[in-house]
C-alpha positions as CSV (number, residue, x, y, z in Angstrom):
1,X,155.3,115.8,113.7
2,X,157.3,112.7,114.5
3,X,154.3,111.1,116.4
4,X,151.9,111.9,113.6
5,X,154.2,110.1,110.9
6,X,154.6,107.3,113.5
7,X,150.9,107.0,113.7
8,X,150.4,107.0,110.0
9,X,153.1,104.4,109.6
10,X,151.3,102.1,112.2
11,X,148.1,102.4,110.5
12,X,149.6,101.6,107.1
13,X,151.2,98.6,108.6
14,X,147.8,97.5,110.2
15,X,146.1,97.6,106.8
16,X,148.9,95.7,105.2
17,X,148.6,93.0,107.9
18,X,144.8,93.0,107.3
19,X,145.6,92.4,103.6
20,X,147.8,89.5,104.3
21,X,144.8,87.7,106.0
22,X,145.5,88.6,109.8
23,X,142.4,89.3,112.0
24,X,141.8,92.8,113.2
25,X,142.7,91.9,116.9
26,X,146.0,90.2,115.8
27,X,146.9,93.2,113.6
28,X,146.3,95.7,116.4
29,X,148.5,93.6,118.6
30,X,151.3,93.4,115.9
31,X,151.4,97.2,115.5
32,X,151.1,98.0,119.3
33,X,147.6,99.7,119.4
34,X,144.3,99.2,121.0
35,X,141.8,96.9,119.2
36,X,139.4,100.0,119.5
37,X,142.0,102.1,117.5
38,X,141.8,99.5,114.8
39,X,138.0,99.6,114.8
40,X,138.2,103.2,114.4
41,X,140.7,103.1,111.6
42,X,138.4,100.5,109.7
43,X,135.2,102.5,110.3
44,X,136.7,105.8,109.2
45,X,137.8,104.1,105.9
46,X,134.6,102.4,105.3
47,X,136.3,98.9,105.3
48,X,138.6,100.0,102.5
49,X,142.3,100.3,102.5
50,X,143.1,104.0,102.4
51,X,146.7,103.2,101.6
52,X,146.1,100.9,98.5
53,X,146.7,103.3,95.8
54,X,146.3,102.1,92.3
55,X,149.1,102.5,89.6
56,X,148.5,105.0,87.0
57,X,146.4,103.5,84.2
58,X,148.0,102.9,80.7
59,X,144.9,104.9,79.3
60,X,146.6,108.1,80.3
61,X,149.7,109.4,78.5
62,X,152.9,109.0,80.2
63,X,155.9,111.4,80.4
64,X,157.8,109.5,77.9
65,X,154.8,109.6,75.5
66,X,154.7,113.4,75.9
67,X,158.5,113.7,75.2
68,X,157.9,111.7,72.0
69,X,154.8,114.0,71.1
70,X,157.2,117.0,71.6
71,X,160.0,115.7,69.5
72,X,157.8,114.7,66.6
73,X,155.8,118.0,66.8
74,X,159.1,119.9,66.2
75,X,160.0,117.7,63.2
76,X,156.6,118.7,61.6
77,X,154.7,115.5,62.2
78,X,150.9,115.6,62.0
79,X,148.5,114.4,64.5
80,X,147.7,111.1,62.7
81,X,151.5,110.3,62.2
82,X,152.0,110.7,66.0
83,X,149.1,108.7,67.0
84,X,150.2,106.0,64.8
85,X,153.8,106.0,66.2
86,X,152.5,106.0,69.8
87,X,149.6,103.3,69.2
88,X,147.1,105.9,70.3
89,X,143.8,107.4,68.9
90,X,144.4,110.6,66.8
91,X,141.6,112.2,69.2
92,X,143.8,111.4,72.0
93,X,146.8,113.3,70.5
94,X,144.7,116.2,69.3
95,X,143.2,116.7,72.9
96,X,146.4,116.5,74.4
97,X,147.9,119.4,72.0
98,X,145.0,121.7,72.6
99,X,144.5,121.1,76.2
100,X,148.1,121.4,77.4
101,X,149.7,123.7,75.0
102,X,151.7,126.8,76.4
103,X,150.9,130.3,75.4
104,X,151.8,130.8,71.8
105,X,150.6,127.3,70.7
106,X,154.0,125.6,71.6
107,X,153.8,122.1,73.3
108,X,156.0,121.6,76.4
109,X,155.9,118.1,77.6
110,X,157.0,118.7,81.3
111,X,154.4,121.5,81.7
112,X,151.8,119.2,80.2
113,X,152.7,116.6,82.6
114,X,152.4,118.9,85.5
115,X,149.1,120.2,84.3
116,X,147.7,116.6,84.0
117,X,148.8,115.8,87.5
118,X,147.1,119.0,88.9
119,X,143.8,117.9,87.2
120,X,144.1,114.5,88.6
121,X,144.3,115.7,92.2
122,X,141.7,114.7,94.7
123,X,139.4,115.2,96.3
124,X,137.2,116.6,93.6
125,X,133.5,118.0,94.1
126,X,131.3,114.9,94.9
127,X,128.0,114.1,93.2
128,X,126.1,113.9,96.5
129,X,127.2,117.4,97.3
130,X,124.4,118.5,95.2
131,X,121.5,119.0,97.6
132,X,118.8,118.0,95.3
133,X,120.5,114.8,94.3
134,X,121.2,113.9,98.0
135,X,117.5,114.6,98.8
136,X,116.3,112.3,96.0
137,X,118.7,109.7,97.2
138,X,117.5,109.9,100.8
139,X,113.9,109.8,99.9
140,X,114.5,106.4,98.4
141,X,116.7,105.1,101.2
142,X,114.2,105.7,103.8
143,X,111.9,103.5,101.7
144,X,114.3,100.7,102.2
145,X,115.5,100.6,98.5
146,X,119.0,99.5,98.0
147,X,121.5,101.6,96.2
148,X,121.2,99.7,92.8
149,X,117.4,100.3,92.7
150,X,118.0,104.0,93.4
151,X,120.7,104.3,90.7
152,X,118.3,102.8,88.1
153,X,115.3,104.9,89.2
154,X,117.2,108.0,89.0
155,X,118.2,107.3,85.5
156,X,114.8,106.6,84.6
157,X,113.3,109.7,86.6
158,X,115.8,112.2,85.1
159,X,116.8,110.8,81.7
160,X,118.0,114.3,80.3
161,X,119.7,115.3,83.6
162,X,123.1,113.5,84.1
163,X,123.9,115.6,87.2
164,X,121.0,113.7,88.9
165,X,122.5,110.4,88.1
166,X,124.8,108.6,90.6
167,X,126.4,105.2,90.8
168,X,125.5,102.6,93.6
169,X,129.2,102.7,94.7
170,X,129.1,106.4,95.3
171,X,125.9,105.9,97.6
172,X,127.7,103.1,99.4
173,X,130.8,105.2,100.0
174,X,128.8,108.1,101.2
175,X,127.2,105.9,104.0
176,X,130.4,104.0,104.9
177,X,133.1,106.4,104.6
178,X,133.3,109.5,106.7
179,X,133.2,112.7,105.0
180,X,132.0,111.2,101.5
181,X,128.9,113.2,100.6
182,X,126.1,114.9,102.5
183,X,123.9,111.9,103.2
184,X,122.6,111.6,106.9
185,X,124.8,109.5,109.1
186,X,121.8,107.3,110.2
187,X,120.7,106.3,106.7
188,X,122.9,103.2,106.6
189,X,120.1,101.6,108.9
190,X,118.0,101.3,106.0
191,X,120.3,99.1,104.1
192,X,119.6,95.4,104.0
193,X,122.4,94.6,106.5
194,X,121.9,97.9,108.6
195,X,125.8,98.0,108.9
196,X,127.7,101.5,108.7
197,X,130.8,99.6,107.5
198,X,131.8,97.4,104.6
199,X,132.6,93.7,105.6
200,X,134.0,90.9,103.6
201,X,132.1,87.8,103.2
202,X,133.2,84.9,105.4
203,X,132.8,81.2,105.1
204,X,129.1,80.2,105.2
205,X,127.8,78.8,108.4
206,X,127.1,75.0,108.0
207,X,124.0,73.8,109.4
208,X,123.3,70.4,110.9
209,X,121.4,68.4,108.2
210,X,119.0,65.6,109.1
211,X,117.6,62.9,106.9
212,X,114.0,63.2,106.1
213,X,111.9,60.2,105.2
214,X,110.8,59.9,101.5
215,X,112.1,63.1,100.5
216,X,112.5,63.8,96.6
217,X,115.7,65.7,95.6
218,X,115.9,68.6,93.5
219,X,117.5,66.6,90.5
220,X,113.9,65.2,90.1
221,X,112.1,68.5,89.7
222,X,110.6,69.4,86.5
223,X,112.9,71.0,83.9
224,X,110.4,73.6,83.5
225,X,111.1,75.2,86.9
226,X,114.8,75.9,86.2
227,X,114.3,78.6,83.5
228,X,111.5,80.3,85.5
229,X,109.4,80.4,82.3
230,X,106.5,78.6,83.8
231,X,104.8,80.1,87.0
232,X,103.9,78.3,90.1
233,X,107.2,77.0,91.2
234,X,108.1,78.1,94.7
235,X,111.1,78.3,97.1
236,X,110.9,78.2,100.9
237,X,112.9,78.4,104.0
238,X,112.7,79.7,107.7
239,X,114.3,82.7,109.2
240,X,115.1,81.9,112.6
241,X,115.3,84.1,115.8
242,X,117.3,84.2,118.8
243,X,118.7,80.9,120.1
244,X,116.5,79.2,117.1
245,X,113.5,79.5,119.5
246,X,111.1,81.4,117.0
247,X,111.0,81.5,113.3
248,X,109.1,82.9,110.2
249,X,108.3,80.9,107.1
250,X,109.2,82.4,103.7
251,X,107.9,81.4,100.5
252,X,108.8,82.9,97.2
253,X,107.5,82.2,93.7
254,X,110.3,81.7,91.3
255,X,108.9,83.6,88.2
256,X,107.5,86.9,90.0
257,X,109.5,86.9,93.2
258,X,106.3,87.2,94.9
259,X,106.7,86.7,98.6
260,X,104.4,85.0,101.2
261,X,105.2,84.7,105.0
262,X,104.1,82.0,107.4
263,X,103.1,83.2,111.0
264,X,104.7,80.5,113.5
265,X,103.7,81.7,116.9
266,X,104.0,78.1,118.4
267,X,107.6,77.4,117.2
268,X,108.8,75.9,114.1
269,X,108.4,72.1,114.5
270,X,107.3,70.1,111.7
271,X,103.7,70.0,112.8
272,X,103.6,73.7,113.3
273,X,105.1,74.5,109.8
274,X,102.7,71.9,108.3
275,X,99.7,73.6,110.0
276,X,100.8,77.0,108.7
277,X,101.7,76.0,105.3
278,X,98.7,74.3,104.3
279,X,96.1,77.0,104.6
280,X,98.6,79.5,103.1
281,X,99.1,77.3,99.9
282,X,95.5,76.6,99.8
283,X,94.9,80.2,99.0
284,X,96.6,79.9,95.6
285,X,94.9,78.7,92.5
286,X,95.6,75.3,91.4
287,X,97.9,76.5,88.5
288,X,100.1,78.2,91.1
289,X,100.7,75.0,92.9
290,X,103.3,73.2,90.8
291,X,106.2,72.5,93.2
292,X,108.0,73.9,96.4
293,X,111.8,73.7,96.9
294,X,113.1,73.5,100.4
295,X,116.3,72.8,102.2
296,X,116.8,69.7,104.2
297,X,115.5,71.0,107.5
298,X,113.6,68.8,109.7
299,X,110.9,71.5,110.0
300,X,109.5,70.1,106.7
301,X,109.4,66.4,107.9
302,X,105.6,66.3,107.3
303,X,106.0,67.2,103.7
304,X,103.9,64.3,102.5
305,X,101.0,65.7,104.6
306,X,101.4,69.0,102.8
307,X,101.4,67.4,99.5
308,X,98.4,65.3,100.2
309,X,96.4,68.4,101.3
310,X,97.5,70.9,98.7
311,X,98.6,68.7,95.7
312,X,101.9,70.7,95.9
313,X,105.0,68.5,95.0
314,X,108.0,69.3,97.4
315,X,111.6,68.7,96.4
316,X,114.6,69.1,98.6
317,X,117.9,70.7,97.9
318,X,121.2,68.8,98.1
319,X,123.1,69.4,101.4
320,X,125.1,72.6,101.8
321,X,123.9,74.0,98.5
322,X,121.7,77.2,99.3
323,X,122.1,78.4,95.7
324,X,119.7,75.9,94.6
325,X,117.0,78.0,96.1
326,X,118.7,81.3,95.3
327,X,115.4,83.5,95.1
328,X,114.6,82.5,98.5
329,X,118.0,83.1,100.1
330,X,118.0,86.7,98.5
331,X,114.5,87.3,99.9
332,X,115.7,86.1,103.3
333,X,118.5,88.8,103.3
334,X,116.0,91.4,102.4
335,X,113.7,90.2,105.4
336,X,116.5,90.5,107.8
337,X,116.1,94.2,107.5
338,X,112.7,93.9,109.1
339,X,113.4,90.9,111.3
340,X,117.0,91.2,112.6
341,X,118.9,88.1,113.7
342,X,119.2,87.4,117.5
343,X,115.7,88.8,118.1
344,X,112.5,87.2,119.2
345,X,110.3,86.7,116.0
346,X,107.1,85.7,117.9
347,X,106.5,89.5,118.7
348,X,105.6,89.9,115.1
349,X,101.7,89.6,114.4
350,X,100.3,88.2,111.3
351,X,99.3,91.9,110.3
352,X,103.0,92.8,110.6
353,X,104.0,89.8,108.3
354,X,101.4,90.9,105.8
355,X,102.6,94.5,106.0
356,X,106.2,93.5,105.4
357,X,105.3,91.2,102.6
358,X,103.3,93.9,100.9
359,X,106.3,96.2,101.1
360,X,108.6,93.7,99.5
361,X,106.0,92.9,96.7
362,X,105.8,96.5,96.0
363,X,109.3,97.3,95.2
364,X,110.3,97.5,91.6
365,X,112.8,94.6,90.7
366,X,115.3,95.0,87.8
367,X,114.8,91.3,87.0
368,X,111.1,91.9,86.3
369,X,112.0,94.8,83.9
370,X,111.2,97.2,86.8
371,X,107.8,95.8,87.5
372,X,106.9,94.9,91.1
373,X,106.3,91.4,92.1
374,X,102.7,92.3,93.0
375,X,102.0,93.5,89.4
376,X,103.5,90.5,87.9
377,X,101.7,88.1,90.4
378,X,98.4,90.0,89.7
379,X,98.7,89.2,86.1
380,X,99.2,85.6,86.8
381,X,96.0,85.5,88.7
382,X,94.0,87.3,86.0
383,X,95.7,85.7,83.0
384,X,97.5,82.4,83.8
385,X,98.4,81.6,79.9
386,X,100.3,85.0,79.6
387,X,103.9,84.9,81.0
388,X,104.3,87.7,83.4
389,X,108.1,88.1,83.0
390,X,110.3,88.5,80.1
391,X,112.7,85.5,80.5
392,X,115.3,86.4,78.0
393,X,117.6,89.4,77.7
394,X,116.3,90.3,74.3
395,X,112.6,90.1,75.6
396,X,113.6,92.5,78.4
397,X,115.1,95.0,75.8
398,X,111.7,94.8,74.0
399,X,109.7,96.1,76.9
400,X,107.6,99.0,75.5
401,X,107.8,102.7,76.8
402,X,104.3,102.4,77.9
403,X,105.2,99.7,80.2
404,X,108.3,101.5,81.4
405,X,106.1,104.7,82.2
406,X,103.7,102.4,84.1
407,X,106.5,100.8,86.1
408,X,107.8,104.2,87.3
409,X,104.4,104.8,89.2
410,X,105.5,102.1,91.7
411,X,101.9,101.8,93.0
412,X,101.2,98.7,95.0
413,X,98.4,97.0,93.0
414,X,95.2,96.3,94.9
415,X,92.8,93.3,94.2
416,X,92.8,89.8,95.3
417,X,96.8,89.7,95.7
418,X,96.4,91.4,99.2
419,X,94.5,88.3,100.4
420,X,97.0,85.7,98.9
421,X,98.9,84.0,101.8
422,X,96.6,85.4,104.4
423,X,94.4,82.7,105.6
424,X,93.5,84.3,109.0
């Protein structure tokens, strides 16, 4: 028994040192355990401190309040009088008296406090212990949907069955924490990061920025591009492979979040990126070639050649400000699920890039009122004057039930969009 208590004390001290900012290896050395034991502790807890118990919330009645209820009840006070004295809602007092009353209708505060603590014990039955719900979540995870998409889709698919609704945090905990739910242990590979453990965000890695001749900064970009009301404004970047020897170009349309990928089999020099981008941009109609925003990477040193050939204005972000092309940064994170870091990206063929782009463009997006980027982009091609996306929260709420029913089909549209970005 003594060794077990000592082991728990070491684990609690380990988590306390992590909370203070110490690294995992240093924390293991401080408590006298091997660093592999520290990794097992973190993995078993899903990256969350199991010893960080939250204090009891003020929304629950305390022992002192229950004693006051009992005293006022003996003196004949009514529910509303007690509620006013305690600063509580009358329904709270009424529920307390009916739920925790002893046999014969008498209210006993100590017995009521004990009953409350018994009901608050954990663990309770988990949502994902339901086989039907777990199966629905797994079917969506294997299609590389992330938990927030699954949460929203289940709420739409089963509107009158609350037992089939689940929060995204419950899904994450089932994947990250051992013993939380009945999801398969290997499903974490379908998350964007592929991790089986929750990690804190670290400092962003700073790239080496180089000056590009005649570049136009984002401050000079038309204001119409900022609010996404006008289509045809793009964001672009490279995702780089192992030792920066291979890369894939990514283009994202700001209004529809439509993705196009550039095949770069001969490296990612300025000439290679120019030669891949020009034929890709030329597949777009003129009204969808308004601007392109890129970071200050030297791979776009030939930007003037691209502008001359495609009539596409190119703007460059300020140094160390990737949020100025946030749609592209988010898309690159999604693409890392298909093209992991530290791998050779030249092994992926143009057909594979089109397949990945089609899968991303076929996912329903919350920001598009659960339409897919392919649907929104198809509308741009067929009716350039009609905005494909509701740009304000009010307009999003006004989406018709007919549209919502159509969004649930999640069918990838056919038509000419399958050829966009595929000059091969």
